[in-house]
C-alpha positions in Angstrom: 21.8 -22.6 -39.9 22.6 -21.8 -36.2 23.0 -18.1 -37.1 19.6 -18.2 -38.8 17.9 -19.9 -35.9 19.5 -17.4 -33.5 18.2 -14.5 -35.6 14.7 -16.0 -35.6 14.8 -16.3 -31.8 15.9 -12.7 -31.4 13.2 -11.5 -33.7 10.5 -13.5 -31.9 11.9 -12.1 -28.5 11.6 -8.5 -29.9 8.1 -9.2 -31.1 7.0 -10.6 -27.7 8.2 -7.5 -26.1 6.2 -5.3 -28.4 8.9 -4.3 -31.0 8.8 -4.7 -34.7 6.9 -3.2 -37.5 3.6 -1.5 -36.8 1.6 0.3 -39.4 0.7 3.9 -38.5 -2.8 4.2 -37.2 -3.1 0.6 -35.9 -3.1 -0.7 -32.3 -0.1 -2.9 -32.4 1.6 -4.8 -29.6 3.4 -1.7 -28.2 0.0 -0.2 -27.4 -1.0 -3.1 -25.2 2.5 -3.3 -23.7 2.3 0.3 -22.6 -1.2 -0.2 -21.3 -0.1 -3.1 -19.2 2.9 -1.2 -17.8 0.6 1.7 -16.9 -1.6 -0.6 -14.9 1.3 -2.1 -13.1 2.3 1.2 -11.5 -1.1 1.9 -9.9 -1.2 -0.7 -7.1 1.0 1.4 -4.8 -2.1 3.2 -3.5 -4.0 0.1 -2.4 -1.3 -1.2 -0.1 -0.9 2.2 1.5 -4.6 2.5 2.1 -4.7 -1.0 3.6 -1.7 -0.1 5.8 -3.4 3.0 7.2 -6.6 1.1 7.8 -4.7 -1.6 9.7 -3.0 1.0 11.8 -6.3 2.6 12.6 -7.8 -0.7 13.6 -4.8 -1.4 15.8 -5.2 2.1 17.5 -8.9 1.5 18.0 -8.4 -1.9 19.4 -5.8 -0.7 21.8 -7.9 2.2 22.9 -10.9 -0.1 23.5 -8.8 -2.6 25.4 -6.9 -0.4 27.8 -9.3 2.6 28.1 -9.0 6.2 27.2 -7.3 7.3 30.5 -4.5 4.7 30.3 -4.1 5.3 26.5 -3.7 9.0 27.1 -1.2 8.4 29.9 0.9 6.2 27.6 0.7 8.9 24.9 2.0 11.5 27.3 4.9 9.3 28.2 5.7 9.0 24.5 5.5 12.7 24.1 8.3 13.1 26.6 10.7 10.7 24.8 13.1 11.1 22.0 12.2 12.0 18.4 11.1 8.5 17.4 8.8 8.3 20.4 7.3 11.7 19.7 6.6 10.5 16.1 5.0 7.4 17.6 2.9 9.6 19.9 1.8 11.7 16.9 0.8 8.6 14.9 -1.0 6.9 17.9 -2.9 10.1 18.9 -6.6 9.7 19.4 -8.6 10.9 16.4 -12.3 10.7 15.7 -11.9 7.7 13.4 -9.9 5.8 16.1 -12.5 6.7 18.8 -15.3 5.4 16.5 -13.4 2.2 15.9 -12.8 1.8 19.7 -16.6 2.2 20.3 -17.4 -0.5 17.8 -14.7 -2.9 19.0 -15.3 -2.4 22.8 -18.4 -4.7 23.0 -16.5 -7.4 21.1 -13.4 -7.5 23.2 -15.3 -6.8 26.5 -13.5 -3.5 27.2 
């Protein structure tokens, strides 16, 4: 009886995972399992976009807070540093989107 119960548990486990018999031409459990797995891979784009947006907001806020001259001076100091600092200077460079964000944030923070 224990062997039989164990076999039933294994069969039910296989069926929950999408295995088992499926007639050709039907949409069985494996179709929906594959569909669910396909949708689970997609969310990598959303966190990357949010991360870039947060960095842009940070750059714009910093530019609005300290001003363009001081920001440019700090970037020139970073350009003279080691490789990591040069990468940081490249990332923190003023671009049109950052300048636009700085113009929008400046009245809010009083800069």
